[in-house]
BAFI-3210 file (N, C-alpha, C; in Angstrom, 3 decimals, decimal comma, padded with zeros to 6 digits):
// residues 228
n [1|2|3|4|5|6|7|8|9|10|11|12|13|14|15|16|17|18|19|20|21|22|23|24|25|26|27|28|29|30|31|32|33|34|35|36|37|38|39|40|41|42|43|44|45|46|47|48|49|50|51|52|53|54|55|56|57|58|59|60|61|62|63|64|65|66|67|68|69|70|71|72|73|74|75|76|77|78|79|80|81|82|83|84|85|86|87|88|89|90|91|92|93|94|95|96|97|98|99|100|101|102|103|104|105|106|107|108|109|110|111|112|113|114|115|116|117|118|119|120|121|122|123|124|125|126|127|128|129|130|131|132|133|134|135|136|137|138|139|140|141|142|143|144|145|146|147|148|149|150|151|152|153|154|155|156|157|158|159|160|161|162|163|164|165|166|167|168|169|170|171|172|173|174|175|176|177|178|179|180|181|182|183|184|185|186|187|188|189|190|191|192|193|194|195|196|197|198|199|200|201|202|203|204|205|206|207|208|209|210|211|212|213|214|215|216|217|218|219|220|221|222|223|224|225|226|227|228]
n.u [006,610|006,460|007,739|006,563|005,218|002,899|002,261|001,393|-000,766|-002,402|-002,780|-004,009|-006,275|-007,196|-008,101|-009,916|-011,861|-012,857|-013,586|-016,200|-018,188|-018,503|-019,314|-021,615|-022,592|-022,746|-025,269|-027,166|-027,268|-029,339|-031,572|-032,049|-033,096|-035,826|-036,797|-037,294|-038,891|-041,152|-043,040|-044,095|-042,025|-040,426|-040,453|-040,407|-038,023|-035,864|-036,913|-035,697|-032,884|-031,994|-033,043|-031,223|-028,499|-028,886|-028,026|-025,246|-021,974|-019,582|-022,241|-022,932|-020,822|-020,493|-022,404|-022,139|-019,833|-019,742|-021,157|-019,022|-016,578|-013,709|-012,547|-011,830|-014,386|-016,538|-016,103|-016,827|-019,469|-020,768|-020,090|-020,616|-023,886|-024,347|-023,387|-025,565|-027,503|-026,717|-026,405|-028,532|-030,652|-029,622|-028,889|-032,115|-032,604|-031,107|-032,169|-034,484|-034,362|-033,588|-034,434|-037,892|-038,445|-036,103|-036,257|-038,679|-037,625|-036,162|-037,538|-039,003|-037,144|-036,596|-035,687|-035,792|-037,264|-035,927|-032,875|-033,084|-032,799|-030,012|-028,692|-028,864|-030,335|-029,086|-026,974|-026,742|-027,562|-025,592|-023,690|-024,730|-025,100|-022,306|-021,338|-023,201|-021,741|-018,744|-019,525|-020,217|-017,689|-015,708|-017,023|-016,937|-014,178|-013,418|-014,728|-013,478|-011,103|-012,750|-012,704|-010,370|-011,014|-011,929|-009,497|-008,806|-007,092|-005,853|-005,605|-006,421|-005,139|-002,726|-004,335|-005,577|-002,777|-001,385|-003,197|-003,277|-000,344|000,355|001,452|001,416|001,685|001,978|-001,180|-002,041|-000,365|-001,895|-004,370|-004,008|-003,193|-005,871|-006,872|-005,648|-006,506|-008,838|-008,562|-007,509|-008,914|-011,183|-010,629|-009,731|-013,030|-013,909|-012,179|-013,038|-015,920|-015,836|-014,570|-016,551|-018,933|-018,811|-019,864|-020,435|-018,356|-019,520|-021,032|-020,233|-019,016|-021,096|-022,430|-020,946|-021,552|-023,556|-027,147|-027,564|-025,994|-025,871|-027,985|-028,138|-026,787|-027,928|-029,252|-026,658|-025,898|-028,288|-027,819|-025,170|-025,772|-027,767|-025,009|-023,797]
n.v [-016,978|-014,513|-010,791|-008,355|-009,832|-009,836|-007,282|-006,164|-007,452|-007,046|-004,591|-004,331|-005,663|-003,652|-001,920|-003,125|-004,206|-001,293|000,174|-000,975|-000,685|002,201|003,199|001,483|003,416|005,715|004,602|004,307|006,640|008,583|006,314|005,811|008,011|008,782|007,037|007,653|010,039|008,652|006,565|003,400|002,507|001,635|-000,679|-002,818|-002,501|-002,851|-005,267|-006,412|-006,053|-007,495|-009,956|-010,142|-010,353|-012,737|-014,345|-016,678|-015,526|-016,713|-018,484|-015,970|-015,033|-016,570|-017,103|-014,413|-015,077|-015,781|-013,427|-011,448|-012,520|-013,163|-011,441|-008,194|-006,738|-008,622|-009,356|-007,121|-006,309|-007,840|-007,703|-004,608|-004,845|-006,225|-004,396|-002,741|-003,654|-002,974|-000,027|001,172|001,178|002,444|004,909|005,503|005,661|007,547|009,753|009,456|010,041|013,208|015,758|016,911|019,408|020,651|020,352|021,797|024,742|025,105|025,450|028,093|029,474|029,763|027,953|025,639|022,233|021,315|022,700|022,543|019,203|019,117|021,610|020,974|017,803|016,094|016,869|016,526|013,347|012,439|011,041|008,635|007,446|007,330|005,462|003,034|002,787|002,668|-000,234|-001,459|-000,888|-002,651|-005,502|-005,938|-005,386|-007,629|-009,990|-009,618|-011,215|-013,723|-013,494|-014,801|-017,185|-017,239|-016,316|-013,570|-011,367|-010,832|-011,099|-013,380|-014,805|-015,976|-017,770|-019,557|-021,111|-021,241|-023,494|-025,038|-025,504|-026,601|-024,566|-022,728|-020,314|-018,736|-018,102|-017,123|-014,704|-013,650|-013,105|-011,079|-008,959|-008,325|-007,621|-005,809|-003,945|-003,356|-002,750|000,549|001,068|001,965|003,789|005,616|006,216|007,178|009,165|010,631|011,867|013,226|015,366|016,176|016,260|019,114|019,786|018,007|017,314|019,535|019,254|016,800|018,176|019,541|017,691|017,434|020,317|021,101|021,045|023,249|023,653|021,594|021,964|023,165|022,799|022,147|024,226|025,164|023,856|024,835|027,441|027,384|026,508|028,021|030,802|029,458]
n.w [011,254|010,409|011,189|009,932|008,354|009,879|011,239|008,579|008,308|010,434|010,214|008,136|009,291|011,222|008,598|007,938|009,570|011,131|008,382|007,525|010,210|009,654|007,292|007,919|009,975|007,932|006,885|008,821|010,074|007,988|008,229|010,995|011,472|009,750|011,011|013,725|013,219|011,401|013,374|012,781|011,047|012,502|014,105|012,024|010,459|012,653|012,554|010,386|011,169|012,745|012,015|010,007|010,813|012,604|010,423|010,318|009,915|008,527|006,478|005,296|003,613|001,735|000,228|-000,593|-002,275|-005,038|-006,169|-005,624|-005,674|-004,080|-002,106|-000,493|-000,245|-000,230|002,470|003,430|002,928|004,564|007,275|007,697|007,386|009,309|011,921|011,127|012,833|015,773|015,517|014,238|016,132|018,399|017,270|016,985|019,843|020,497|019,074|020,269|023,195|023,601|025,274|025,836|026,003|025,127|022,564|021,785|023,013|020,735|018,770|019,530|019,701|016,346|014,929|012,344|011,325|010,267|011,213|013,228|014,099|013,095|014,365|016,533|017,904|016,665|017,893|020,170|020,505|020,037|022,038|023,252|020,224|019,522|021,679|020,891|017,823|018,980|020,104|017,407|016,127|017,756|017,407|014,394|013,937|015,253|014,154|011,581|011,901|010,980|008,202|006,797|006,154|003,933|002,534|002,880|003,820|007,286|010,658|011,615|009,559|010,740|013,334|011,574|010,148|012,628|013,972|012,127|011,940|014,582|015,899|018,901|019,493|017,794|017,356|019,526|020,117|016,915|018,743|020,743|019,516|017,882|020,227|021,253|019,332|019,121|020,898|021,051|018,785|020,496|021,687|020,686|019,521|022,064|022,682|020,289|020,695|023,420|021,862|020,871|022,014|024,006|025,951|027,555|029,228|031,012|031,761|033,855|035,593|036,191|038,298|040,784|041,183|041,197|040,497|038,420|036,370|034,827|034,198|032,283|030,393|028,107|026,612|025,960|024,447|022,298|022,284|020,941|018,482|017,616|017,161|014,580]
ca.u [005,796|007,239|006,460|006,880|003,572|001,852|001,791|000,754|-002,057|-002,462|-003,175|-005,438|-007,301|-007,829|-008,677|-011,245|-012,984|-013,524|-015,015|-017,689|-018,481|-018,334|-020,546|-023,173|-022,941|-023,510|-026,464|-028,087|-028,251|-030,903|-032,634|-032,673|-034,210|-036,629|-037,375|-038,393|-040,054|-041,950|-042,154|-044,506|-041,136|-038,927|-040,890|-040,021|-036,803|-035,373|-036,583|-034,522|-031,322|-031,935|-032,927|-029,635|-027,890|-028,817|-027,657|-024,074|-021,654|-018,819|-022,835|-023,096|-019,516|-020,367|-023,289|-021,330|-018,840|-020,212|-021,173|-018,349|-015,112|-012,917|-011,934|-012,550|-015,465|-017,189|-016,108|-017,268|-021,054|-021,541|-019,972|-021,949|-025,304|-024,404|-023,552|-026,948|-028,351|-026,352|-026,475|-029,905|-030,945|-028,492|-029,335|-033,264|-032,941|-030,506|-032,630|-035,172|-034,123|-033,581|-036,147|-039,129|-038,639|-035,279|-037,062|-040,024|-037,049|-035,231|-038,677|-039,565|-036,027|-036,804|-035,058|-036,792|-037,035|-034,368|-032,146|-033,120|-032,466|-029,067|-027,805|-030,068|-031,280|-028,255|-025,002|-027,454|-027,436|-023,917|-023,138|-025,353|-024,759|-020,917|-021,763|-023,374|-020,440|-017,720|-019,902|-019,979|-016,784|-014,865|-017,572|-016,220|-012,603|-013,238|-015,557|-012,809|-011,107|-012,961|-012,595|-009,544|-011,608|-012,410|-008,865|-008,587|-005,583|-006,270|-004,908|-006,690|-004,371|-002,513|-005,179|-005,150|-001,593|-000,770|-003,437|-002,047|001,564|000,426|002,353|000,187|002,382|001,562|-002,170|-001,820|000,068|-003,421|-004,962|-003,535|-003,404|-006,924|-007,096|-005,062|-006,125|-010,104|-009,111|-006,815|-010,225|-012,682|-010,089|-010,306|-013,537|-013,821|-011,754|-013,785|-017,612|-015,308|-014,286|-017,894|-019,768|-017,748|-020,991|-020,490|-017,827|-019,954|-022,383|-019,607|-019,028|-022,680|-022,810|-020,245|-021,055|-024,766|-027,628|-027,661|-024,998|-026,134|-029,851|-027,337|-026,177|-028,749|-028,599|-025,055|-026,455|-029,396|-026,128|-024,013|-026,654|-027,587|-024,133|-024,215]
ca.v [-016,039|-012,925|-009,802|-007,889|-010,210|-009,657|-005,599|-005,870|-008,088|-006,340|-002,929|-004,986|-006,258|-002,941|-001,324|-004,179|-003,220|-000,013|001,049|-001,633|000,678|003,724|002,998|001,380|004,174|006,847|004,555|003,990|008,136|008,631|005,179|006,264|009,632|007,876|005,421|009,016|010,505|007,692|005,595|002,686|002,282|000,985|-002,018|-003,598|-002,060|-003,716|-006,848|-007,182|-005,797|-008,880|-011,522|-009,809|-010,496|-013,946|-015,096|-017,227|-014,557|-017,450|-018,312|-014,090|-015,318|-017,701|-016,796|-013,009|-015,115|-015,537|-012,026|-010,208|-012,987|-013,369|-010,430|-007,860|-006,523|-010,098|-009,112|-005,094|-005,831|-008,390|-006,683|-003,493|-004,751|-006,371|-003,436|-001,992|-004,217|-002,191|001,309|002,240|000,878|003,751|006,441|006,023|005,663|008,713|010,962|010,099|010,987|014,179|016,220|017,919|021,573|021,442|020,326|023,101|025,614|025,098|025,486|029,117|030,472|030,000|026,878|024,601|020,724|020,284|023,183|021,685|018,212|019,501|021,679|020,462|016,809|014,790|016,695|016,241|012,115|011,915|009,747|007,212|006,707|006,844|004,146|002,184|002,739|001,476|-001,649|-002,108|-000,705|-004,219|-006,546|-005,675|-005,987|-009,267|-011,114|-010,170|-012,615|-015,173|-013,730|-015,355|-018,705|-017,069|-015,565|-012,156|-011,184|-010,575|-011,350|-014,793|-016,229|-016,919|-018,688|-020,794|-021,309|-021,771|-024,591|-026,203|-026,463|-026,645|-023,571|-022,019|-018,918|-017,346|-018,284|-016,314|-013,609|-012,892|-012,892|-010,299|-008,168|-007,953|-007,043|-004,655|-002,751|-002,923|-001,203|001,085|001,691|002,180|004,437|006,856|006,502|007,815|010,621|011,065|011,343|013,922|016,244|016,362|016,770|019,190|020,443|016,602|017,944|020,676|017,618|015,836|018,623|019,590|016,303|017,764|021,654|021,162|021,410|024,518|023,299|020,231|021,847|024,855|021,292|021,666|025,191|025,227|023,029|025,564|028,556|026,919|026,105|029,463|030,905|028,945]
ca.w [011,152|009,502|012,015|008,614|007,446|011,345|010,981|007,165|008,371|011,574|009,388|007,411|010,607|011,546|008,413|007,316|010,466|010,966|007,722|007,743|011,234|009,235|006,507|008,464|010,827|007,338|005,955|009,808|010,485|007,969|008,374|012,274|011,416|009,484|011,578|014,263|011,946|010,993|014,511|012,121|010,298|013,497|014,374|010,708|010,039|013,319|013,089|009,630|011,213|013,805|011,186|009,316|012,528|013,315|009,804|010,357|009,034|007,370|005,179|004,432|003,118|000,658|-000,503|-001,528|-003,284|-006,537|-006,758|-005,574|-005,785|-003,311|-002,020|001,264|-000,434|000,088|003,664|004,273|003,125|006,059|008,655|007,438|007,733|011,042|012,561|011,654|014,353|016,321|015,291|013,848|017,681|018,924|016,589|017,625|021,103|020,774|018,881|021,101|023,815|023,438|026,104|024,486|026,437|024,421|021,175|022,315|023,215|019,962|017,821|020,111|019,695|015,079|014,610|011,334|011,679|009,760|011,673|014,553|014,343|012,945|015,309|018,476|018,015|016,873|018,949|021,883|020,485|019,965|022,919|022,508|019,254|020,070|022,287|019,539|016,787|020,109|020,012|016,310|015,601|018,553|016,952|013,522|014,016|015,597|012,973|010,163|011,494|009,892|006,522|006,784|005,637|002,707|001,740|002,868|004,717|008,655|011,142|011,070|008,782|011,859|013,732|010,671|010,573|014,172|013,913|010,757|012,279|015,994|016,796|019,477|020,649|016,457|017,376|020,666|018,801|016,401|019,289|021,257|018,000|017,781|021,497|020,713|017,399|019,583|022,491|020,380|018,551|021,506|023,091|019,505|019,812|023,169|022,439|019,209|021,751|023,992|020,771|019,607|022,865|024,966|027,224|028,828|030,758|032,293|032,838|034,657|036,647|037,390|039,068|041,084|041,163|041,350|038,669|037,669|035,887|034,719|033,261|031,123|028,971|026,311|026,629|025,608|022,853|021,696|021,612|019,896|017,419|016,927|016,621|013,389]
c.u [006,114|006,480|006,078|005,294|003,426|001,758|001,256|-000,934|-002,415|-003,322|-004,147|-006,854|-008,258|-008,698|-010,398|-012,425|-013,159|-014,169|-015,909|-018,528|-019,564|-019,554|-022,017|-023,440|-023,644|-024,841|-027,597|-028,400|-029,441|-032,115|-033,102|-033,813|-035,517|-037,168|-037,993|-039,005|-041,393|-042,268|-042,916|-043,465|-040,475|-039,105|-039,909|-038,526|-035,767|-035,645|-035,923|-033,368|-031,652|-032,133|-031,595|-028,387|-027,421|-028,322|-026,281|-023,144|-020,994|-020,425|-022,665|-021,778|-019,737|-021,027|-022,749|-020,477|-018,752|-020,629|-019,967|-016,933|-014,694|-011,786|-012,595|-013,888|-017,017|-017,407|-016,934|-018,509|-021,807|-021,409|-020,558|-022,897|-025,846|-024,575|-024,741|-027,938|-027,985|-026,698|-027,713|-030,698|-030,879|-029,228|-031,224|-033,819|-031,991|-031,013|-033,810|-035,089|-033,917|-034,963|-036,923|-038,593|-037,216|-035,148|-037,795|-038,859|-036,227|-036,219|-038,757|-038,343|-035,769|-036,068|-035,896|-036,734|-036,185|-033,079|-031,921|-032,652|-030,881|-028,160|-028,359|-029,862|-029,805|-026,908|-025,396|-027,230|-026,990|-024,037|-023,461|-025,032|-023,306|-020,803|-022,460|-022,138|-019,153|-018,254|-019,108|-018,378|-015,495|-015,762|-017,247|-014,425|-012,418|-013,848|-014,815|-011,934|-011,136|-012,997|-011,401|-009,341|-011,376|-011,095|-008,375|-007,648|-006,102|-005,152|-005,071|-006,086|-003,395|-003,239|-005,179|-003,660|-001,271|-001,352|-002,873|-000,604|001,109|001,944|001,456|000,558|002,189|000,183|-002,733|-001,346|-001,543|-004,177|-005,087|-003,557|-004,682|-007,844|-007,109|-005,458|-007,648|-009,801|-008,507|-008,708|-011,590|-011,711|-010,401|-011,300|-014,418|-013,685|-012,323|-015,179|-016,777|-015,197|-015,874|-019,072|-019,040|-018,625|-020,787|-019,672|-018,440|-021,022|-021,812|-019,712|-019,915|-022,964|-022,017|-021,085|-022,561|-025,483|-027,890|-026,294|-025,215|-027,441|-029,156|-027,015|-026,188|-029,017|-027,763|-025,172|-027,195|-028,095|-025,133|-024,857|-027,257|-026,778|-023,707|-024,951]
c.v [-014,725|-011,696|-008,681|-007,904|-009,478|-008,072|-005,652|-006,795|-007,632|-004,956|-002,998|-005,189|-005,221|-001,677|-001,942|-004,139|-001,572|001,189|000,206|-000,824|001,758|003,827|002,424|002,732|005,424|005,979|004,331|004,921|008,080|007,441|005,574|007,148|009,533|007,046|006,810|009,446|009,890|006,712|003,781|002,049|001,965|-000,399|-003,179|-003,660|-002,719|-004,748|-007,416|-006,327|-007,047|-009,496|-011,513|-010,866|-011,999|-014,634|-015,160|-015,834|-015,676|-017,990|-017,039|-014,346|-015,521|-017,372|-015,027|-014,070|-014,867|-014,461|-010,995|-011,362|-013,077|-011,922|-009,211|-007,050|-007,486|-010,253|-007,852|-005,774|-006,834|-007,553|-005,394|-004,185|-005,457|-005,225|-002,115|-002,589|-003,125|-000,913|002,189|002,082|001,634|005,057|006,604|006,579|006,922|010,284|011,158|010,605|012,633|015,487|016,970|019,063|021,488|021,353|021,358|024,312|025,689|025,649|027,294|030,037|030,294|029,014|025,698|023,367|020,567|021,263|022,629|020,274|018,528|020,285|021,210|018,864|015,823|015,406|015,964|013,959|011,862|010,637|008,826|006,443|006,331|005,623|002,783|001,434|002,173|-000,072|-002,108|-002,106|-002,163|-005,452|-006,893|-005,939|-007,432|-010,447|-010,727|-011,181|-014,010|-015,020|-014,706|-016,879|-018,490|-016,486|-014,273|-011,598|-010,235|-011,523|-013,456|-015,654|-017,023|-017,958|-020,011|-021,795|-021,889|-022,988|-025,603|-026,572|-026,536|-025,365|-022,609|-020,789|-018,114|-016,896|-016,948|-014,311|-012,884|-012,260|-011,502|-009,148|-007,707|-007,484|-005,539|-003,657|-002,218|-001,684|-000,335|002,623|002,733|003,614|006,002|007,353|007,028|009,488|011,365|012,099|012,657|015,409|017,419|016,362|017,535|019,625|019,097|016,685|018,758|019,354|017,116|017,002|019,496|018,871|016,619|019,620|021,957|021,163|022,089|024,223|022,760|020,979|022,817|024,229|021,375|023,361|025,856|024,654|024,057|027,034|028,600|027,006|027,412|030,326|030,870|029,390]
c.w [011,650|010,341|010,579|007,760|008,664|011,220|009,670|008,005|009,238|011,284|008,614|007,954|010,479|010,716|008,146|008,686|011,305|009,898|007,065|009,026|011,036|008,541|006,708|009,224|009,009|007,185|007,854|010,844|010,063|008,204|009,376|012,421|010,995|010,033|013,131|014,106|012,191|011,936|013,767|011,555|011,460|013,525|012,793|010,577|011,442|013,226|011,453|010,036|011,881|012,961|010,342|010,307|013,048|012,248|010,202|008,907|007,821|005,713|004,391|003,348|001,797|000,149|-001,371|-002,753|-004,912|-007,177|-006,717|-005,244|-004,012|-002,918|-001,006|001,252|-000,007|001,984|004,272|004,438|004,134|007,071|008,964|007,976|008,731|012,135|012,790|012,268|015,357|016,489|015,370|015,217|018,707|018,624|016,953|018,990|021,661|020,689|019,758|022,840|024,668|023,887|025,318|025,109|025,433|023,156|021,135|022,051|021,668|018,434|017,716|019,994|017,196|014,453|013,845|011,613|011,427|010,362|013,105|015,383|014,510|014,146|016,787|019,070|018,083|017,954|020,682|021,980|020,554|021,110|022,830|021,513|019,039|020,687|020,801|018,521|017,833|019,761|018,489|015,511|016,249|017,706|015,776|013,306|014,974|014,991|011,600|009,919|010,840|008,639|005,588|006,159|004,007|001,519|002,020|004,075|006,029|009,417|011,844|010,366|009,652|012,891|012,454|010,787|011,502|014,278|013,387|011,227|014,063|016,569|017,178|019,336|018,947|016,708|018,837|020,668|018,291|017,943|020,145|020,684|018,223|019,224|021,453|020,117|018,274|020,269|021,879|019,472|019,022|021,826|021,613|019,406|021,338|023,020|021,171|020,203|022,747|023,211|020,493|020,964|024,425|025,884|027,882|030,157|031,332|032,611|033,999|035,460|038,000|038,402|040,426|042,254|041,583|040,014|038,270|036,013|034,261|033,690|032,139|030,224|027,978|026,397|025,855|024,249|021,687|021,662|021,240|018,175|017,120|016,581|015,378|012,451]
res [m|s|w|s|q|y|w|q|y|a|a|a|n|a|w|l|g|v|v|p|a|l|v|g|l|v|i|a|v|p|v|g|i|a|c|v|r|w|r|w|l|y|p|p|v|l|s|a|a|n|i|i|y|a|i|p|s|l|a|l|f|v|v|l|i|d|y|t|g|l|g|n|l|t|l|i|i|p|l|t|l|f|s|l|c|v|l|i|p|n|v|v|d|g|l|r|s|v|p|g|p|v|r|q|a|a|t|a|m|g|f|g|p|g|r|r|l|l|r|v|e|l|p|l|a|v|p|v|v|i|a|g|l|r|i|a|v|v|s|s|i|s|l|v|s|v|g|a|l|i|g|v|n|s|l|g|y|f|f|i|d|g|l|q|r|s|f|y|e|e|i|w|a|a|i|a|g|v|i|v|i|a|l|a|a|d|l|v|l|v|g|v|r|r|l|l|t|p|w|s|r|a|r|g|r|g|a|a|g|g|p|a|v|v|a|g|t|e|q|a|v|l|a|e|g|m|s|r]
***
């Protein structure tokens, strides 16, 4: 096993794991907003996502080969579809978790539906959405290794090569690489969540400092929205 090849495949594994989850997030946010706006839409959308998630990944790869060939796109499309099963429910749950009084307060302060969504509801939904994104990213990073069966460069190559040559150290090195990449991506997303939700630190202090600080969390979001 060449270390230069190992790092090359590790970088490819990371990229191919993160991109589908981010593309899935771009799709899941407007779909989730629509499902909250029109409640009747959510059950069929969730059922469709669950049906797609139930399809074996390798079967989807084989079906797509005739259309997208042996390349990264054949891997990215199924992983994006799989991520929707996690991301859409989290977007919906995040938006539904926004307290009714907060929505009413935003409306009373002159927020229209669009501005209320962008300045109040989506920011307050960020922790729930990021939690789903963390699961989607880690799952995608793990599933990327299956792409080695269709010739996609990833750490999965070392699983196949190590098994064929009975070189199990190579397999353990690839497993360790997948775990490290997943942990690193998860820590990055935790940092992103903290940056996007500065009021969450006030909430944490409020648990020790009293309910007044916690109650001011939503007001801080409203004030930030009004200042923009």
